[in-house]
C-alpha positions as CSV (number, residue, x, y, z in Angstrom):
1,M,-1.1,-27.4,4.7
2,S,-3.0,-24.2,3.8
3,A,-1.3,-20.9,4.2
4,V,-4.5,-19.3,5.4
5,Q,-7.5,-21.3,6.7
6,V,-10.8,-19.7,7.7
7,Q,-13.6,-21.8,9.2
8,H,-17.1,-20.5,10.0
9,L,-15.7,-17.1,10.9
10,S,-18.2,-14.5,12.2
11,K,-17.8,-11.1,13.7
12,I,-20.7,-9.2,15.3
13,Y,-20.1,-5.7,16.6
14,N,-21.9,-4.6,19.7
15,S,-22.7,-8.2,20.6
16,V,-22.8,-9.2,24.3
17,R,-22.4,-12.8,25.4
18,N,-23.8,-12.3,28.9
19,A,-27.6,-12.5,28.9
20,G,-28.0,-10.0,31.7
21,W,-26.0,-7.4,29.9
22,R,-28.0,-8.0,26.7
23,R,-31.2,-7.3,28.6
24,F,-29.7,-4.2,30.2
25,L,-28.5,-2.8,26.9
26,S,-31.8,-3.6,25.2
27,S,-33.8,-1.8,27.9
28,R,-31.6,1.3,27.4
29,D,-31.9,1.3,23.6
30,P,-34.5,-1.1,22.2
31,S,-33.7,-0.2,18.6
32,R,-30.0,-1.1,19.0
33,E,-29.2,-4.0,16.7
34,P,-25.8,-5.8,16.5
35,F,-24.0,-5.4,13.2
36,R,-22.8,-8.6,11.6
37,A,-19.6,-7.6,9.7
38,L,-18.8,-11.3,8.9
39,D,-21.3,-14.1,8.7
40,N,-20.0,-17.7,8.7
41,V,-17.1,-17.2,6.3
42,S,-15.0,-20.2,5.3
43,F,-12.2,-20.5,2.7
44,S,-8.6,-21.6,2.4
45,V,-5.6,-20.2,0.6
46,Q,-2.9,-22.6,-0.5
47,E,0.8,-22.1,0.0
48,G,2.3,-20.0,-2.9
49,E,-1.1,-18.9,-4.1
50,F,-2.0,-15.3,-5.3
51,F,-5.5,-14.9,-3.8
52,G,-7.9,-12.0,-4.3
53,L,-10.4,-10.9,-1.7
54,L,-12.8,-8.5,-3.4
55,G,-16.0,-6.8,-2.6
56,P,-17.7,-3.3,-2.3
57,N,-17.0,-1.0,0.6
58,G,-18.4,-2.4,3.8
59,A,-18.4,-6.0,2.6
60,G,-16.1,-7.1,5.5
61,K,-12.7,-7.3,3.8
62,T,-10.8,-5.2,6.4
63,T,-12.7,-6.9,9.2
64,L,-11.5,-10.2,8.0
65,I,-7.9,-9.0,7.7
66,S,-8.0,-7.6,11.2
67,L,-9.1,-11.0,12.5
68,L,-6.3,-12.8,10.6
69,A,-3.8,-10.3,12.0
70,G,-5.0,-10.6,15.6
71,L,-6.2,-7.0,15.8
72,S,-9.7,-8.1,16.5
73,H,-11.3,-11.2,17.9
74,P,-14.0,-13.3,16.2
75,T,-17.4,-13.8,17.6
76,A,-17.4,-17.3,16.3
77,G,-15.2,-19.6,14.1
78,T,-11.5,-20.0,13.8
79,A,-8.6,-18.8,11.5
80,S,-5.1,-20.0,11.1
81,I,-1.9,-18.8,9.3
82,C,0.5,-21.5,8.2
83,G,-1.3,-23.9,10.5
84,Y,-1.1,-21.6,13.6
85,D,-4.3,-20.6,15.2
86,V,-4.5,-16.8,15.3
87,A,-6.0,-16.8,18.8
88,T,-4.2,-19.7,20.6
89,Q,-0.9,-19.6,18.7
90,Y,-0.8,-15.9,18.0
91,K,3.0,-15.4,18.3
92,Q,3.7,-18.0,15.6
93,A,0.8,-16.8,13.5
94,R,1.9,-13.2,13.6
95,R,5.5,-14.2,12.7
96,S,4.1,-15.9,9.6
97,L,2.2,-12.9,8.4
98,G,2.9,-9.5,7.0
99,V,0.1,-7.0,6.5
100,V,0.1,-3.8,4.5
101,P,-2.8,-1.8,5.9
102,Q,-5.1,0.4,3.9
103,E,-4.4,3.5,6.1
104,L,-1.1,5.4,6.1
105,V,0.2,4.8,9.6
106,Y,3.7,5.8,10.5
107,D,5.9,7.1,13.3
108,P,7.0,10.7,12.5
109,F,10.1,10.6,14.6
110,F,12.2,8.1,12.6
111,T,13.9,7.9,9.2
112,V,12.9,5.2,6.8
113,R,15.8,2.9,7.7
114,E,15.2,3.4,11.4
115,T,11.6,2.5,10.9
116,L,12.5,-0.8,9.3
117,R,15.2,-1.6,11.9
118,L,12.6,-1.0,14.6
119,Q,10.1,-3.2,12.9
120,S,12.8,-5.9,12.6
121,G,13.3,-5.6,16.4
122,Y,9.7,-6.3,17.1
123,F,10.3,-9.8,15.7
124,G,13.6,-10.2,17.5
125,I,15.6,-9.9,14.2
126,H,19.1,-8.2,14.5
127,R,21.6,-7.3,11.8
128,N,18.9,-7.2,9.2
129,D,20.4,-4.4,7.0
130,D,21.2,-6.6,4.0
131,W,17.5,-7.6,3.6
132,I,16.4,-4.0,4.4
133,D,18.7,-2.7,1.7
134,E,17.2,-5.2,-0.8
135,I,13.7,-4.2,0.1
136,L,14.6,-0.5,-0.2
137,H,16.1,-1.1,-3.6
138,N,13.1,-3.1,-4.9
139,L,10.6,-0.5,-3.7
140,G,12.6,2.5,-5.0
141,L,13.3,3.8,-1.5
142,T,17.1,3.7,-1.4
143,E,17.5,7.5,-1.9
144,K,14.9,8.1,0.9
145,A,16.5,5.7,3.4
146,D,17.8,8.5,5.7
147,A,14.8,10.8,5.2
148,N,12.4,11.4,8.0
149,M,9.0,9.8,7.5
150,R,7.3,13.2,7.8
151,A,9.2,14.4,4.7
152,L,7.8,11.6,2.5
153,S,5.0,11.9,0.0
154,G,1.9,9.8,0.4
155,G,3.1,7.3,-2.2
156,M,6.5,7.0,-0.6
157,K,4.9,6.4,2.8
158,R,2.9,3.6,1.3
159,R,6.1,2.0,0.0
160,V,7.4,2.1,3.5
161,L,4.3,0.3,4.8
162,V,5.0,-2.5,2.2
163,A,8.6,-2.6,3.4
164,Q,7.5,-2.9,7.0
165,A,5.3,-5.9,6.2
166,L,8.2,-7.6,4.4
167,V,11.0,-6.9,6.8
168,H,10.7,-10.1,8.8
169,R,10.3,-12.3,5.7
170,P,6.8,-13.6,6.3
171,P,5.6,-16.5,4.2
172,V,2.1,-15.0,4.0
173,I,1.6,-11.3,2.9
174,I,-1.8,-9.5,3.0
175,L,-2.1,-6.4,0.9
176,D,-5.1,-4.2,1.8
177,E,-5.6,-1.7,-1.0
178,P,-1.8,-1.3,-1.5
179,T,-2.0,0.9,-4.6
180,A,-4.9,3.2,-3.6
181,G,-4.0,6.7,-4.6
182,V,-0.5,6.0,-5.9
183,D,1.2,6.9,-9.2
184,V,1.7,4.5,-12.1
185,D,5.4,4.1,-11.5
186,L,4.9,2.9,-7.9
187,R,2.1,0.6,-8.9
188,R,4.2,-1.0,-11.6
189,S,7.4,-1.4,-9.4
190,L,5.3,-2.7,-6.5
191,W,3.6,-5.4,-8.5
192,D,6.9,-6.4,-10.1
193,F,8.4,-7.0,-6.7
194,I,5.3,-8.7,-5.3
195,V,5.1,-11.1,-8.3
196,R,8.7,-12.0,-7.7
197,L,8.0,-12.7,-4.0
198,N,5.1,-14.9,-5.1
199,K,7.2,-16.8,-7.5
200,S,9.8,-17.4,-4.8
201,G,7.1,-19.1,-2.7
202,H,5.4,-16.3,-0.7
203,T,1.6,-16.6,-0.4
204,I,-0.1,-13.3,-1.4
205,M,-3.6,-12.2,-0.4
206,L,-4.9,-9.0,-2.0
207,T,-7.8,-6.7,-1.6
208,T,-8.2,-4.0,-4.2
209,H,-10.8,-1.9,-6.0
210,Y,-8.7,-1.9,-9.2
211,L,-10.2,-5.1,-10.7
212,E,-7.8,-5.1,-13.6
213,E,-5.0,-5.7,-11.1
214,A,-6.9,-8.6,-9.5
215,E,-7.6,-10.1,-12.9
216,A,-4.0,-9.9,-14.0
217,L,-2.5,-11.2,-10.7
218,C,-4.8,-13.5,-8.8
219,N,-5.2,-17.2,-9.4
220,R,-8.4,-17.4,-7.4
221,I,-10.8,-14.8,-6.1
222,A,-13.4,-14.7,-3.3
223,L,-16.2,-12.1,-3.6
224,L,-17.6,-10.8,-0.3
225,K,-20.9,-9.1,0.0
226,R,-22.5,-8.0,3.3
227,G,-20.1,-10.2,5.3
228,Q,-20.7,-13.4,3.2
229,I,-18.8,-15.1,0.4
230,V,-21.0,-15.0,-2.6
231,A,-18.5,-16.4,-5.1
232,L,-15.2,-18.3,-4.9
233,D,-13.4,-19.7,-7.9
234,T,-10.5,-19.2,-10.3
235,T,-10.4,-15.8,-12.0
236,Q,-11.1,-17.3,-15.4
237,A,-13.9,-19.5,-14.1
238,L,-15.7,-16.6,-12.4
239,M,-15.7,-14.6,-15.6
240,A,-16.9,-17.7,-17.7
241,R,-19.7,-18.5,-15.3
242,V,-21.4,-15.2,-15.9
243,G,-20.3,-14.7,-19.5
244,G,-18.3,-11.6,-18.5
245,R,-15.7,-10.2,-20.8
246,D,-13.5,-9.2,-17.9
247,L,-13.4,-9.4,-14.1
248,E,-15.1,-6.0,-13.7
249,E,-18.1,-7.1,-15.7
250,A,-18.3,-10.4,-13.7
251,F,-18.0,-8.6,-10.4
252,V,-20.9,-6.2,-11.2
253,H,-23.0,-9.1,-12.4
254,I,-22.4,-11.2,-9.3
255,M,-22.9,-8.3,-6.9
256,H,-26.3,-7.5,-8.4
257,N,-27.5,-10.9,-9.5
258,G,-25.5,-13.5,-7.6
259,L,-24.6,-17.0,-8.9
260,Q,-27.0,-19.8,-9.5
261,E,-24.5,-22.5,-8.7
262,S,-23.3,-23.2,-5.2
263,V,-20.1,-21.4,-4.1
264,A,-17.0,-23.5,-4.4
265,S,-14.8,-24.0,-1.3
């Protein structure tokens, strides 16, 4: 069973299914064109895999993550987490998934520990302090456990976001730009912890603009451009197919020139 399964997934913003409404909106603004954020995307991530989802800004990465997390609904296609359809079996799918968002979102009225206890409660988990303590230790947050979220630096807040995604022990973890704007120490400690989680069986799906991170960590990589997958292969194979010395060189080549071969599935 695949940890993540995406089949013919599309997302069109400002699209209207009802023909009467389409004619009405067109008459009000004839130049208004729907925006296709994702266009017939299909891929799978195997259990225990460290998978990279890369692409330039606006390629559709965050849209795809929002669909997997149930924060948005697809225009067409299906997606599942650990075999659970994200639309029809959303409770099971969300229990199986932890997402670290790109934006710093937090509640300013709670301490770090209270935030994690509250997050545990959303999943019906009680007496979770042992696991919370382990997460705090591994993310270097133990000394900040009783600090109010407002008092934390941006890097510390990002650590808490990671902790929130892990607090219910999800088998699948999605990291959306987890090290954007953080210091070297956090980046190193975060990746050490995430690699340990991956080795213990967790499936990791990563988006990042730091291509050296993706090259070092990811077994396979999908490249998105304008809502479509333009390349999907192992990290080493992607570099070899374009003669790139590293992933950054391969990424630039594929974004500008594409691949002659058909995209693997």
